[in-house]
C-alpha atoms as a printed R data frame, in Angstrom:
    type eleno elety resid chain resno       x       y       z
1   ATOM     1    CA   MET     A     1 116.072  95.044 129.024
2   ATOM     2    CA   ASN     A     2 116.643  91.646 129.454
3   ATOM     3    CA   ASP     A     3 112.937  91.180 128.716
4   ATOM     4    CA   ILE     A     4 113.691  92.135 125.083
5   ATOM     5    CA   LEU     A     5 117.294  90.979 124.084
6   ATOM     6    CA   PRO     A     6 116.481  88.044 122.963
7   ATOM     7    CA   LEU     A     7 113.788  89.163 120.843
8   ATOM     8    CA   ILE     A     8 115.702  91.605 119.986
9   ATOM     9    CA   GLN     A     9 118.708  88.916 118.849
10  ATOM    10    CA   SER     A    10 116.293  86.712 117.598
11  ATOM    11    CA   GLY     A    11 115.585  89.225 114.756
12  ATOM    12    CA   HIS     A    12 112.419  90.663 115.548
13  ATOM    13    CA   LYS     A    13 112.348  94.437 114.571
14  ATOM    14    CA   HIS     A    14 108.871  96.346 115.683
15  ATOM    15    CA   TYR     A    15 108.939  97.506 119.131
16  ATOM    16    CA   GLY     A    16 106.431  99.807 120.960
17  ATOM    17    CA   GLU     A    17 106.424 102.079 124.032
18  ATOM    18    CA   ASN     A    18 103.858 103.808 126.209
19  ATOM    19    CA   LYS     A    19 106.504 106.095 128.227
20  ATOM    20    CA   VAL     A    20 108.718 108.583 126.594
21  ATOM    21    CA   GLN     A    21 110.929 108.247 129.739
22  ATOM    22    CA   GLU     A    22 110.822 104.479 130.176
23  ATOM    23    CA   ALA     A    23 111.866 104.253 126.519
24  ATOM    24    CA   VAL     A    24 114.624 107.315 126.086
25  ATOM    25    CA   THR     A    25 116.527 105.138 129.345
26  ATOM    26    CA   LYS     A    26 115.499 101.229 127.778
27  ATOM    27    CA   TRP     A    27 115.860 102.196 123.931
28  ATOM    28    CA   GLU     A    28 118.637 104.415 123.625
29  ATOM    29    CA   PHE     A    29 122.458 102.591 123.634
30  ATOM    30    CA   VAL     A    30 120.357  99.676 121.985
31  ATOM    31    CA   LYS     A    31 118.747 100.696 119.106
32  ATOM    32    CA   SER     A    32 119.268 101.000 115.796
33  ATOM    33    CA   GLU     A    33 118.933 101.459 112.766
34  ATOM    34    CA   ASN     A    34 116.965  98.081 112.468
35  ATOM    35    CA   ILE     A    35 114.715  98.172 115.122
36  ATOM    36    CA   LYS     A    36 111.570 100.684 114.370
37  ATOM    37    CA   LEU     A    37 109.799 102.693 117.416
38  ATOM    38    CA   HIS     A    38 106.719 103.113 118.595
39  ATOM    39    CA   MET     A    39 104.830 105.360 120.344
40  ATOM    40    CA   ILE     A    40 101.460 104.396 121.676
41  ATOM    41    CA   GLY     A    41 101.160 105.226 124.745
42  ATOM    42    CA   GLN     A    42  99.319 109.164 124.892
43  ATOM    43    CA   LEU     A    43 102.325 111.681 123.924
44  ATOM    44    CA   GLN     A    44 102.308 115.123 125.587
45  ATOM    45    CA   THR     A    45 103.486 118.424 123.580
46  ATOM    46    CA   ASN     A    46 106.397 118.437 126.159
47  ATOM    47    CA   LYS     A    47 108.087 114.584 125.585
48  ATOM    48    CA   VAL     A    48 107.704 115.387 121.491
49  ATOM    49    CA   LYS     A    49 111.169 116.597 121.538
50  ATOM    50    CA   TYR     A    50 112.453 113.390 122.627
51  ATOM    51    CA   VAL     A    51 110.259 111.295 120.359
52  ATOM    52    CA   ILE     A    52 111.450 112.766 116.839
53  ATOM    53    CA   PRO     A    53 115.260 111.347 117.718
54  ATOM    54    CA   LEU     A    54 114.387 108.159 118.738
55  ATOM    55    CA   PHE     A    55 111.027 106.874 117.604
56  ATOM    56    CA   ASP     A    56 109.444 105.769 113.917
57  ATOM    57    CA   TYR     A    57 105.707 105.606 114.024
58  ATOM    58    CA   ILE     A    58 103.622 107.278 116.213
59  ATOM    59    CA   HIS     A    59 100.053 106.113 116.704
60  ATOM    60    CA   SER     A    60  98.739 107.992 119.283
61  ATOM    61    CA   LEU     A    61  98.334 111.851 117.696
62  ATOM    62    CA   ASP     A    62  94.991 113.274 118.698
63  ATOM    63    CA   SER     A    63  95.423 117.576 118.913
64  ATOM    64    CA   LEU     A    64  96.365 120.088 116.384
65  ATOM    65    CA   LYS     A    65  97.839 121.052 119.175
66  ATOM    66    CA   LEU     A    66 100.561 118.250 119.142
67  ATOM    67    CA   ALA     A    67 100.696 118.015 115.498
68  ATOM    68    CA   GLU     A    68 102.042 121.280 114.951
69  ATOM    69    CA   LYS     A    69 104.376 120.476 117.364
70  ATOM    70    CA   ILE     A    70 105.689 117.724 116.121
71  ATOM    71    CA   SER     A    71 105.866 119.238 112.412
72  ATOM    72    CA   THR     A    72 108.152 121.419 114.064
73  ATOM    73    CA   GLU     A    73 110.271 119.324 116.441
74  ATOM    74    CA   GLN     A    74 110.355 116.429 112.492
75  ATOM    75    CA   LYS     A    75 112.206 119.675 111.642
76  ATOM    76    CA   LYS     A    76 114.570 120.390 113.682
77  ATOM    77    CA   LYS     A    77 115.666 117.209 113.438
78  ATOM    78    CA   ASN     A    78 115.337 116.320 110.253
79  ATOM    79    CA   LYS     A    79 113.435 113.881 110.389
80  ATOM    80    CA   ASN     A    80 109.959 112.712 108.998
81  ATOM    81    CA   LEU     A    81 107.638 110.001 111.632
82  ATOM    82    CA   LYS     A    82 104.875 108.286 110.638
83  ATOM    83    CA   ILE     A    83 102.099 108.997 112.530
84  ATOM    84    CA   PHE     A    84  98.259 107.187 112.497
85  ATOM    85    CA   ILE     A    85  95.381 109.390 113.911
86  ATOM    86    CA   GLN     A    86  94.120 108.482 117.215
87  ATOM    87    CA   VAL     A    87  90.203 108.280 116.907
88  ATOM    88    CA   ASN     A    88  87.842 108.423 120.254
89  ATOM    89    CA   MET     A    89  85.521 105.103 118.319
90  ATOM    90    CA   GLY     A    90  83.607 105.432 121.698
91  ATOM    91    CA   ASP     A    91  83.308 108.541 122.551
92  ATOM    92    CA   GLU     A    92  84.668 108.229 125.519
93  ATOM    93    CA   LYS     A    93  85.813 111.079 127.800
94  ATOM    94    CA   GLN     A    94  88.586 109.333 129.510
95  ATOM    95    CA   LYS     A    95  90.590 108.774 126.618
96  ATOM    96    CA   GLY     A    96  92.226 110.812 124.284
97  ATOM    97    CA   GLY     A    97  91.505 110.487 120.527
98  ATOM    98    CA   VAL     A    98  90.379 112.438 117.463
99  ATOM    99    CA   ARG     A    99  86.258 111.919 117.282
100 ATOM   100    CA   ILE     A   100  85.074 110.302 113.988
101 ATOM   101    CA   ASN     A   101  83.286 113.465 113.169
102 ATOM   102    CA   GLU     A   102  86.368 115.241 113.228
103 ATOM   103    CA   VAL     A   103  88.507 112.714 111.348
104 ATOM   104    CA   SER     A   104  88.589 114.291 108.357
105 ATOM   105    CA   LYS     A   105  89.229 117.311 108.625
106 ATOM   106    CA   PHE     A   106  91.876 116.543 111.686
107 ATOM   107    CA   TYR     A   107  93.870 114.327 108.378
108 ATOM   108    CA   GLU     A   108  93.121 117.312 105.905
109 ATOM   109    CA   ASP     A   109  95.266 120.196 108.593
110 ATOM   110    CA   CYS     A   110  97.450 117.864 109.927
111 ATOM   111    CA   LYS     A   111  98.375 117.004 105.917
112 ATOM   112    CA   THR     A   112  98.144 120.650 104.990
113 ATOM   113    CA   LYS     A   113  98.693 122.802 107.734
114 ATOM   114    CA   PHE     A   114 101.411 120.808 109.277
115 ATOM   115    CA   ASN     A   115 102.946 118.037 106.107
116 ATOM   116    CA   LEU     A   116 102.486 115.668 108.413
117 ATOM   117    CA   ASN     A   117 103.490 111.705 107.280
118 ATOM   118    CA   ILE     A   118  99.930 110.966 108.443
119 ATOM   119    CA   ILE     A   119  99.804 106.858 107.369
120 ATOM   120    CA   GLY     A   120  96.884 105.086 108.752
121 ATOM   121    CA   LEU     A   121  94.755 105.375 111.690
122 ATOM   122    CA   MET     A   122  94.878 104.053 115.383
123 ATOM   123    CA   CYS     A   123  91.271 102.980 117.535
124 ATOM   124    CA   ILE     A   124  91.188 101.081 121.691
125 ATOM   125    CA   PRO     A   125  87.348 100.053 121.193
126 ATOM   126    CA   PRO     A   126  85.770  99.847 124.580
127 ATOM   127    CA   ILE     A   127  86.042  97.873 126.972
128 ATOM   128    CA   ASP     A   128  81.941  96.991 126.978
129 ATOM   129    CA   LYS     A   129  80.857  96.843 123.701
130 ATOM   130    CA   ASN     A   130  81.207  94.611 120.166
131 ATOM   131    CA   ARG     A   131  84.669  95.422 119.852
132 ATOM   132    CA   ASN     A   132  83.882  94.408 116.122
133 ATOM   133    CA   LEU     A   133  82.250  96.711 115.147
134 ATOM   134    CA   TYR     A   134  84.248  99.051 116.006
135 ATOM   135    CA   PHE     A   135  87.069  97.779 114.112
136 ATOM   136    CA   ALA     A   136  84.973  97.517 111.335
137 ATOM   137    CA   LYS     A   137  84.052 101.731 111.194
138 ATOM   138    CA   LEU     A   138  87.385 102.372 111.852
139 ATOM   139    CA   ARG     A   139  88.307 100.919 108.767
140 ATOM   140    CA   ASP     A   140  86.187 101.592 106.679
141 ATOM   141    CA   LEU     A   141  86.800 105.088 107.709
142 ATOM   142    CA   ASN     A   142  90.449 105.004 107.065
143 ATOM   143    CA   CYS     A   143  89.850 103.896 103.810
144 ATOM   144    CA   SER     A   144  87.725 106.068 102.907
145 ATOM   145    CA   LEU     A   145  91.076 108.847 104.136
146 ATOM   146    CA   GLY     A   146  93.051 106.511 101.702
147 ATOM   147    CA   LEU     A   147  95.278 105.896 104.170
148 ATOM   148    CA   LYS     A   148  96.694 101.552 103.877
149 ATOM   149    CA   GLU     A   149  97.778 101.421 107.585
150 ATOM   150    CA   LEU     A   150  95.122 100.406 110.229
151 ATOM   151    CA   SER     A   151  96.221 100.210 114.049
152 ATOM   152    CA   MET     A   152  93.484  98.708 115.898
153 ATOM   153    CA   GLY     A   153  93.999  95.265 118.041
154 ATOM   154    CA   MET     A   154  95.966  94.288 121.794
155 ATOM   155    CA   SER     A   155  96.500  91.166 123.970
156 ATOM   156    CA   SER     A   156  93.123  90.937 124.429
157 ATOM   157    CA   ASP     A   157  91.659  91.360 120.237
158 ATOM   158    CA   TYR     A   158  94.194  91.329 118.000
159 ATOM   159    CA   ILE     A   159  92.562  88.268 116.094
160 ATOM   160    CA   ASP     A   160  89.922  90.154 115.324
161 ATOM   161    CA   ALA     A   161  90.625  93.224 114.298
162 ATOM   162    CA   ILE     A   162  93.175  91.921 111.829
163 ATOM   163    CA   LYS     A   163  89.692  90.194 110.404
164 ATOM   164    CA   TYR     A   164  88.835  94.035 110.136
165 ATOM   165    CA   GLY     A   165  92.128  94.933 108.011
166 ATOM   166    CA   SER     A   166  94.755  95.464 111.254
167 ATOM   167    CA   THR     A   167  98.129  95.803 109.736
168 ATOM   168    CA   PHE     A   168 100.267  96.718 113.356
169 ATOM   169    CA   ILE     A   169  98.882  95.290 116.252
170 ATOM   170    CA   ARG     A   170  99.406  95.929 119.763
171 ATOM   171    CA   ILE     A   171 100.503  92.546 121.841
172 ATOM   172    CA   GLY     A   172 102.912  93.209 124.227
173 ATOM   173    CA   SER     A   173 101.238  92.016 127.730
174 ATOM   174    CA   ASP     A   174 100.395  88.822 125.602
175 ATOM   175    CA   ILE     A   175 104.252  88.744 125.257
176 ATOM   176    CA   PHE     A   176 105.341  90.007 129.068
177 ATOM   177    CA   GLY     A   177 102.812  89.733 130.765
178 ATOM   178    CA   LYS     A   178 101.062  92.602 132.390
179 ATOM   179    CA   ARG     A   179 102.864  95.705 133.735
180 ATOM   180    CA   ASN     A   180 102.999  96.726 137.372
């Protein structure tokens, strides 16, 4: 928290977290209406009840089971988070995300069945491939759905992601250093 306090005091408003329990401990007593928290890590259904009250954004919606749980918890808390659908652009088994050919149906189900506020798509492209091809493909898919926001780009590739229309980048390790 000591690393974040100077940023808060200087007026920075958006912060990403990828571990739910760590975020709850860190932000529970510090978060104000001015601060917007983004859940950027993989989210398990059993942690949703902790995410809804504290966070403002979820960048990692990747299953209908999770969509249903988010919907249920949002109704209980009377809160409507801004949500990104995570797309598994490289069809990588070790990564979460909806397959490219299933995104359109998944998006419609999230809107109609669960009334989720889907604002855009998110991806983490394969490390060993040309990321720009994936950024361009996600941008085009996002546009085809009529979505305005794009969550793509991390410390190693955010400049390229911005060139392809990213509106949310994740650069924590460039600011705070690598995690232990």
